[in-house]
C-alpha positions as CSV (number, residue, x, y, z in Angstrom):
1,M,87.3,95.4,111.8
2,H,89.1,95.8,115.0
3,I,91.0,99.0,114.2
4,K,87.5,100.8,113.2
5,E,86.0,99.7,116.4
6,N,89.2,100.7,118.4
7,A,88.8,104.3,116.6
8,K,85.4,104.6,117.7
9,E,86.1,103.9,121.4
10,K,88.7,106.7,121.2
11,D,86.4,109.1,119.4
12,I,88.4,109.0,116.1
13,W,86.1,109.5,113.2
14,L,87.5,106.7,110.9
15,D,85.5,106.8,107.8
16,T,87.5,103.8,105.8
17,V,90.1,101.3,106.6
18,N,91.7,98.7,104.4
19,G,95.1,97.6,103.6
20,Y,97.2,95.2,101.6
21,H,100.2,93.0,102.8
22,E,102.5,95.6,104.0
23,H,100.3,98.8,104.7
24,V,97.1,100.0,105.8
25,H,95.1,102.9,104.4
26,C,92.6,105.1,106.8
27,L,90.3,107.6,105.7
28,L,89.7,109.9,109.0
29,S,88.6,113.0,109.9
30,L,90.3,114.9,112.7
31,N,88.4,117.2,115.5
32,K,89.9,120.3,116.8
33,E,91.5,118.6,119.6
34,Q,93.0,115.9,117.7
35,S,96.6,115.8,115.6
36,I,97.6,113.4,113.0
37,C,100.4,112.3,114.8
38,K,98.3,111.4,118.1
39,V,95.7,109.6,116.2
40,T,98.3,107.7,114.2
41,Q,100.0,106.7,117.5
42,L,96.7,105.7,119.1
43,I,95.6,103.4,115.9
44,K,99.0,102.0,115.6
45,G,99.7,101.4,119.1
46,E,96.5,99.5,119.9
47,S,96.3,97.5,116.8
48,S,99.8,96.2,117.2
49,N,99.1,95.2,120.9
50,W,96.0,93.6,119.7
51,I,97.5,91.6,117.0
52,N,100.3,90.5,119.5
53,K,97.9,89.7,122.1
54,N,96.0,87.4,120.0
55,N,98.7,85.8,118.4
56,I,97.5,86.6,114.9
57,L,101.0,86.3,113.5
58,N,103.9,84.1,114.0
59,G,106.3,86.3,116.1
60,K,106.0,89.8,117.2
61,F,104.2,92.4,114.9
62,H,105.3,96.1,114.9
63,W,104.4,99.0,112.6
64,Q,107.3,101.1,111.2
65,D,108.1,104.1,112.9
66,D,106.7,106.4,109.9
67,Y,103.5,107.1,108.6
68,W,102.3,109.1,105.7
69,A,99.4,111.6,105.8
70,V,97.8,113.7,103.0
71,G,94.8,115.9,103.0
72,V,91.7,115.2,101.0
73,S,89.1,117.8,99.6
74,E,85.4,116.6,100.3
75,S,85.1,116.6,96.5
76,H,87.5,113.6,96.6
77,V,86.4,111.6,99.7
78,A,84.4,109.2,97.3
79,L,87.4,108.5,95.3
80,V,89.7,107.8,98.1
81,R,87.1,105.7,99.9
82,N,86.8,103.6,96.8
83,Y,90.7,103.4,96.3
84,I,90.9,102.2,99.9
85,H,88.3,99.4,99.5
86,N,89.9,97.9,96.4
87,Q,93.4,97.7,97.7
88,E,93.8,94.1,96.6
89,E,92.6,94.7,92.9
90,H,94.5,98.0,92.8
91,H,98.1,96.0,93.9
92,K,97.6,93.3,91.2
93,K,98.5,96.2,88.8
94,Q,101.4,97.7,90.6
95,T,102.9,97.3,94.0
96,F,103.0,99.6,96.9
97,A,106.6,100.5,96.2
98,E,106.0,101.4,92.7
99,E,103.0,103.4,93.7
100,I,104.9,105.4,96.4
101,E,107.6,105.9,93.8
102,R,105.1,107.1,91.1
103,F,103.2,109.3,93.7
104,M,106.5,110.9,94.8
105,Y,107.7,111.6,91.3
106,K,104.5,113.3,90.4
107,Y,104.6,115.8,93.2
108,G,108.3,116.2,93.4
109,W,108.9,114.9,96.7
110,H,112.2,113.1,97.8
111,F,113.1,111.1,100.8
112,I,114.9,112.7,103.6
113,T,117.2,110.9,105.5
114,N,119.1,111.6,108.9
115,S,122.6,110.2,107.7
């Protein structure tokens, strides 16, 4: 997959990547000089450039400005890896929007808007 190859070229340790229709999940590890913001920018920027350069879609592709990152303990890496690999099957049971809503409710999170 192109995203994983690109990450390797940029010294980003990307363990697993997969997605479904409107989103992508990446399981990665940061080194001491990397930030989630910079790594996300590198992955999103180069992948959108590649998609557009290769005319993968009808029309111009761009990622949304936001991203969501959470830390994963070593004991949960295999579960997260499995979850990422099985996105298509997972989203037959619930939409991405339903999943986000359930996750946010479970942890008491709320969207903050700048209005």
